[in-house]
C-alpha positions in Angstrom: -10.4 6.4 39.7 -9.6 5.6 43.2 -12.8 3.7 43.2 -11.3 0.8 41.1 -10.5 -1.8 43.6 -7.0 -3.1 43.8 -8.3 -6.6 43.2 -9.7 -5.6 39.9 -6.4 -3.9 38.9 -4.6 -7.1 39.9 -7.1 -9.2 38.0 -6.7 -7.0 34.9 -2.9 -7.1 35.2 -3.0 -10.8 35.7 -5.2 -11.2 32.6 -2.9 -9.0 30.6 0.1 -11.0 31.8 -1.7 -14.3 30.9 -2.7 -12.9 27.5 0.9 -11.8 26.8 2.1 -15.2 28.1 -0.3 -17.0 25.8 0.7 -14.8 22.8 4.4 -15.5 23.6 3.6 -19.3 23.8 1.7 -19.1 20.5 4.7 -17.2 18.9 7.1 -19.7 20.4 5.1 -22.6 18.9 4.9 -20.9 15.5 8.6 -20.1 15.6 9.3 -23.7 16.7 7.3 -25.0 13.7 9.1 -22.6 11.3 12.4 -23.7 12.8 11.5 -27.3 12.4 10.4 -26.7 8.7 13.6 -24.9 8.0 15.6 -27.7 9.7 13.8 -30.2 7.4 14.6 -28.1 4.4 18.2 -27.8 5.5 18.4 -31.6 5.9 16.9 -32.1 2.4 19.4 -29.6 1.0 22.3 -31.3 2.8 21.2 -34.6 1.3 21.0 -33.0 -2.1 24.4 -31.5 -1.6 25.9 -34.8 -0.7 24.3 -36.4 -3.8 25.5 -33.6 -6.0 29.0 -33.9 -4.6 28.9 -37.7 -5.3 27.7 -37.0 -8.9 30.5 -34.4 -9.3 33.1 -36.9 -8.1 31.7 -39.6 -10.5 31.7 -37.1 -13.4 35.2 -36.0 -12.6 36.3 -39.7 -12.6 34.6 -40.3 -15.9 36.2 -37.2 -17.3 39.6 -38.3 -16.2 39.0 -41.7 -17.8 37.8 -40.1 -21.0 40.9 -37.8 -21.1 43.2 -40.8 -20.6 41.4 -42.7 -23.3 41.5 -39.7 -25.6 45.2 -39.3 -24.9 45.9 -42.9 -25.7 43.8 -42.7 -28.9 45.5 -39.5 -29.9 48.9 -41.2 -29.4 47.8 -44.2 -31.4 46.4 -42.0 -34.2 49.7 -40.1 -34.4 51.7 -43.4 -34.6 49.3 -44.7 -37.3 49.6 -41.4 -39.1 53.4 -41.6 -39.1 53.3 -45.2 -40.3 50.9 -44.2 -43.1 53.1 -41.3 -44.1 56.0 -43.6 -44.3 54.1 -46.1 -46.3 52.9 -43.4 -48.7 56.5 -42.3 -49.2 57.6 -45.8 -49.9 54.7 -46.3 -52.3 55.5 -43.0 -54.0 59.2 -44.2 -54.4 58.1 -47.5 -55.8 55.6 -45.8 -58.1 58.3 -43.5 -59.4 60.6 -46.4 -60.0 57.9 -48.4 -61.8 57.1 -45.3 -63.9 60.7 -44.9 -64.9 60.9 -48.6 -65.7 57.8 -48.3 -67.9 59.2 -45.2 -69.6 62.4 -47.1 -70.3 60.5 -50.0 -71.6 58.4 -47.7 -73.9 61.6 -46.1 -75.2 63.1 -49.5 -76.0 59.9 -50.9 -77.5 60.2 -49.4 -81.1 63.4 -51.4 -81.7 61.7 -54.5 -80.4 58.7 -53.8 -82.7 61.1 -53.7 -85.7 62.7 -57.0 -84.8 59.3 -58.6 -84.1 58.1 -57.4 -87.5 61.3 -58.7 -89.2 60.8 -62.1 -87.5 57.2 -62.2 -88.9 58.4 -61.3 -92.4 61.0 -64.1 -92.2 58.3 -66.6 -91.1 56.1 -65.4 -94.1 59.0 -66.1 -96.4 60.4 -62.6 -97.2 63.9 -62.3 -98.6 66.8 -60.3 -97.2 66.2 -57.2 -99.3 62.5 -57.0 -98.3 63.3 -57.5 -94.6 66.0 -54.7 -94.8 63.7 -52.3 -96.6 60.6 -52.9 -94.4 62.3 -53.1 -91.0 65.2 -50.7 -91.6 67.7 -53.1 -90.2 71.3 -53.9 -91.5 71.9 -56.7 -93.9 73.9 -58.8 -91.3 71.0 -58.7 -88.9 68.5 -59.7 -91.6 70.8 -62.6 -92.7 71.1 -63.7 -89.1 67.3 -63.7 -88.6 66.9 -65.9 -91.8 69.6 -68.3 -90.6 68.0 -68.7 -87.2 64.6 -69.3 -88.9 66.1 -72.0 -91.1 67.8 -73.7 -88.1 64.4 -73.8 -86.3 62.6 -75.1 -89.4 65.2 -77.9 -90.0 64.9 -79.3 -86.5 
């Protein structure tokens, strides 16, 4: 092996060093490209992050507006509900009063019917006995109805 000249060994060593340098340069270029691609992806992701943050802020603002609007609507609905409850109570009270009035009127109506019938009998020319018998009213009232009828007829 002593026969390999020193120049050849130097040449082989130089070739190996050059080959390693070229490999390192190729690796450096490849890594540089990968780093550049990663940086581009990072930039895109940063832009997307900013857009997402902006959308989130807008969504939060819209949510706050909707919550405020809902709160106002809920308050208004509660007020309207209270007013309606009050109106219902008033209407129920009025209905009860009117019902009582109608019941009182119905209870008084039988007497009114008797006097209306007595008035019709007078107009048809019935005498006092017939009016007393048909309408079950006292003689004095029957006489009074006849007297009133005669007064109206003489006018």
